[in-house]
C-alpha positions as CSV (number, residue, x, y, z in Angstrom):
1,M,-8.0,-61.0,69.0
2,T,-5.8,-64.0,68.6
3,S,-7.0,-66.9,70.7
4,G,-3.5,-68.3,71.4
5,K,-2.1,-65.1,73.0
6,K,-1.8,-64.8,76.8
7,P,-3.0,-61.8,78.7
8,E,-0.5,-59.0,79.2
9,I,0.2,-58.0,82.8
10,F,1.2,-54.5,83.9
11,S,2.2,-54.1,87.5
12,T,3.0,-50.8,89.4
13,R,4.4,-50.8,92.9
14,I,4.2,-47.9,95.3
15,I,6.4,-48.2,98.4
16,I,5.3,-46.2,101.5
17,L,7.2,-45.6,104.7
18,N,7.1,-48.0,107.7
19,N,7.1,-51.1,105.5
20,H,3.6,-50.3,104.0
21,Q,3.6,-51.6,100.5
22,F,0.9,-51.2,97.8
23,T,0.8,-53.1,94.6
24,I,-1.5,-52.3,91.7
25,T,-1.9,-54.9,89.0
26,T,-3.7,-54.4,85.7
27,E,-4.4,-57.3,83.4
28,I,-5.2,-56.3,79.8
29,L,-6.3,-58.8,77.1
30,P,-4.5,-58.3,73.7
31,G,-6.7,-56.4,71.4
32,V,-8.9,-54.9,74.1
33,L,-8.1,-51.2,74.4
34,T,-11.1,-49.8,76.2
35,W,-11.2,-51.7,79.6
36,P,-8.7,-53.9,81.4
37,A,-9.8,-57.5,82.1
38,K,-8.9,-57.3,85.8
39,V,-7.7,-54.7,88.3
40,E,-6.2,-55.8,91.6
41,L,-4.9,-53.8,94.6
42,Q,-2.6,-55.5,97.2
43,Y,-1.5,-54.1,100.5
44,S,1.1,-55.9,102.6
45,H,2.6,-55.2,106.0
46,D,4.7,-57.2,108.4
47,Y,1.6,-58.6,110.1
48,A,-1.2,-58.1,107.6
49,G,-2.1,-58.4,104.0
50,I,-5.1,-57.2,102.0
51,T,-6.1,-57.9,98.4
52,A,-9.0,-56.4,96.5
53,G,-9.8,-57.0,92.9
54,I,-12.5,-56.7,90.2
55,R,-12.9,-58.7,87.0
56,L,-14.2,-56.3,84.3
57,A,-16.2,-58.6,82.1
58,E,-19.8,-59.3,81.2
59,N,-20.3,-60.8,84.6
60,S,-18.2,-58.6,86.9
61,L,-16.8,-60.3,90.0
62,L,-15.4,-58.5,93.1
63,N,-12.8,-60.4,95.2
64,F,-11.6,-59.4,98.6
65,S,-9.2,-61.2,101.0
66,V,-7.4,-60.4,104.2
67,V,-4.9,-62.2,106.4
68,T,-3.2,-61.1,109.6
69,G,-1.0,-62.8,112.1
70,N,2.6,-63.8,112.7
71,S,4.7,-67.0,112.7
72,L,2.7,-68.4,115.7
73,L,-0.9,-67.6,114.8
74,S,-2.6,-66.3,111.7
75,I,-6.1,-65.9,110.5
76,G,-7.6,-65.0,107.1
77,A,-10.7,-64.9,105.0
78,D,-11.7,-64.2,101.4
79,L,-15.0,-63.6,99.6
80,S,-16.3,-63.1,96.1
81,F,-19.3,-60.9,95.3
82,I,-21.4,-60.5,92.1
83,P,-22.5,-56.9,91.8
84,A,-25.1,-57.6,89.2
85,T,-27.1,-60.0,91.4
86,R,-25.9,-58.5,94.7
87,Q,-25.1,-62.0,95.9
88,L,-22.0,-63.7,97.4
89,D,-20.3,-66.1,94.9
90,N,-18.1,-67.8,97.5
91,Y,-16.4,-67.2,100.8
92,N,-13.8,-69.0,102.9
93,A,-12.1,-68.5,106.2
94,G,-9.3,-70.1,108.1
95,L,-6.8,-69.9,110.9
96,S,-3.5,-71.7,111.6
97,F,-1.3,-72.3,114.6
98,N,2.4,-73.1,114.3
99,I,5.0,-74.1,116.9
100,A,8.2,-76.1,116.5
101,I,6.7,-79.6,116.8
102,L,3.1,-78.9,115.7
103,N,1.3,-77.2,112.8
104,A,-2.5,-77.0,113.1
105,S,-5.2,-75.4,110.9
106,L,-8.9,-74.9,110.8
107,T,-10.7,-73.9,107.5
108,L,-14.2,-73.2,106.4
109,N,-14.8,-73.5,102.7
110,D,-17.5,-73.6,100.0
111,M,-19.8,-71.0,101.4
112,G,-19.5,-72.5,104.9
113,D,-20.4,-76.0,103.8
114,K,-17.1,-77.7,104.4
115,L,-15.1,-77.6,107.6
116,R,-11.6,-79.0,107.8
117,A,-9.4,-79.4,110.8
118,S,-5.8,-80.8,110.5
119,C,-2.6,-81.1,112.5
120,Y,0.9,-82.1,111.6
121,S,3.6,-83.1,114.0
122,S,7.3,-83.8,113.3
123,I,8.5,-86.7,115.4
124,S,12.1,-86.9,114.2
125,P,13.5,-84.4,111.7
126,L,16.6,-86.6,111.3
127,T,14.6,-89.4,109.8
128,K,11.8,-87.1,108.5
129,T,9.3,-89.0,110.7
130,A,6.0,-87.3,111.1
131,I,2.3,-88.0,111.7
132,A,-0.8,-86.1,110.6
133,V,-4.5,-86.1,111.3
134,E,-7.2,-84.5,109.2
135,L,-11.0,-84.2,109.8
136,D,-13.4,-83.2,107.0
137,H,-17.0,-82.5,107.6
138,Q,-19.6,-81.5,105.0
139,F,-22.7,-79.9,106.5
140,S,-25.0,-80.3,103.6
141,R,-24.6,-84.1,103.6
142,N,-23.8,-84.4,107.3
143,E,-20.7,-86.5,106.4
144,S,-17.4,-86.7,108.2
145,T,-14.1,-88.2,107.1
146,L,-11.2,-88.8,109.4
147,T,-7.7,-89.4,107.8
148,F,-4.5,-90.5,109.5
149,G,-1.1,-90.2,107.8
150,A,2.5,-90.9,108.5
151,Q,5.9,-90.6,106.8
152,H,9.4,-92.0,107.5
153,A,12.7,-92.0,105.7
154,I,13.9,-95.6,105.8
155,F,17.1,-94.4,104.2
156,P,18.4,-90.9,103.8
157,V,17.4,-90.9,100.1
158,T,14.2,-93.0,100.4
159,L,11.0,-91.6,101.9
160,V,7.8,-93.6,102.5
161,K,4.4,-92.1,103.2
162,A,1.0,-93.8,104.0
163,R,-2.5,-92.7,104.9
164,A,-5.8,-94.3,105.8
165,S,-9.3,-92.7,105.8
166,S,-12.5,-93.7,107.6
167,N,-14.2,-93.9,104.2
168,G,-12.2,-97.0,103.3
169,K,-9.5,-95.3,101.2
170,L,-5.9,-96.2,101.6
171,G,-2.9,-94.6,100.0
172,A,0.9,-95.0,100.0
173,L,3.9,-93.7,98.1
174,I,7.6,-94.2,98.0
175,Q,10.0,-91.4,96.9
176,Q,13.5,-92.2,95.9
177,Q,16.2,-89.5,95.4
178,L,18.1,-90.6,92.3
179,F,20.4,-87.6,92.1
180,P,20.8,-84.5,94.2
181,S,18.0,-82.8,92.2
182,F,16.0,-85.7,90.7
183,F,13.3,-87.6,92.6
184,L,11.3,-90.7,91.5
185,T,7.9,-91.2,93.1
186,I,5.6,-94.2,92.9
187,A,2.2,-93.8,94.5
188,G,-1.1,-95.8,94.6
189,D,-4.6,-95.5,96.1
190,V,-7.0,-98.3,97.0
191,D,-10.7,-97.9,97.7
192,T,-11.7,-100.9,100.0
193,Q,-15.4,-100.0,99.9
194,H,-15.6,-100.6,96.1
195,S,-14.9,-104.2,95.3
196,V,-16.1,-106.8,92.8
197,N,-16.2,-110.5,93.8
198,S,-14.1,-109.7,96.9
199,V,-11.3,-108.4,94.6
200,T,-10.2,-104.9,95.6
201,T,-10.0,-102.4,92.8
202,I,-7.1,-100.0,92.6
203,S,-8.4,-96.5,91.9
204,K,-5.0,-94.9,91.2
205,L,-1.5,-96.0,90.5
206,G,1.2,-93.8,89.0
207,M,4.8,-92.8,88.8
208,S,6.5,-89.4,88.5
209,L,10.0,-88.0,88.0
210,A,10.6,-84.5,89.4
211,F,13.4,-82.0,89.2
212,R,14.1,-79.8,92.2
213,P,16.8,-77.2,91.8
């Protein structure tokens, strides 16, 4: 087997009546002829989707996920199961609520240890003005973090974003559209709870150039 090669993917789709669609995906590693590395079955409908898969390796892993809903309300969950030990490897669940001026979601991650509630509201689509609030709680540490964020386009081609968290972290970025498909972004984060001799340390400062066709 050559280490530099990527897995080969073979996909077969079976279309059933009434918009019921099944997709079977088989992933085979080059040089492995006996067993595929992963087999996945997907079922999709207008208001539901189900995915089940198995990783055929030394430590097999079963994955199962399901989501149902519409443009207004949706709910979903996924879990991973280890057949050899008969134990859950991980599970997550979440729901979302969407209307014209508000998007809200509630998720439970990391085996039920982390709870996240967030909402996003568009104030003015013309100036891309919006506000967001996010609450994270970790049950094992009994810690909660509340974050507020906002964005506003000071010019049609210049977008500014800022956020502040209850744990003392501040962040901001400015995004400039240079050309119709090129964007320059400068962003930075500051942790106000970690300072030396009253001098605040900057935890992150960066710049990126992105192309969006």
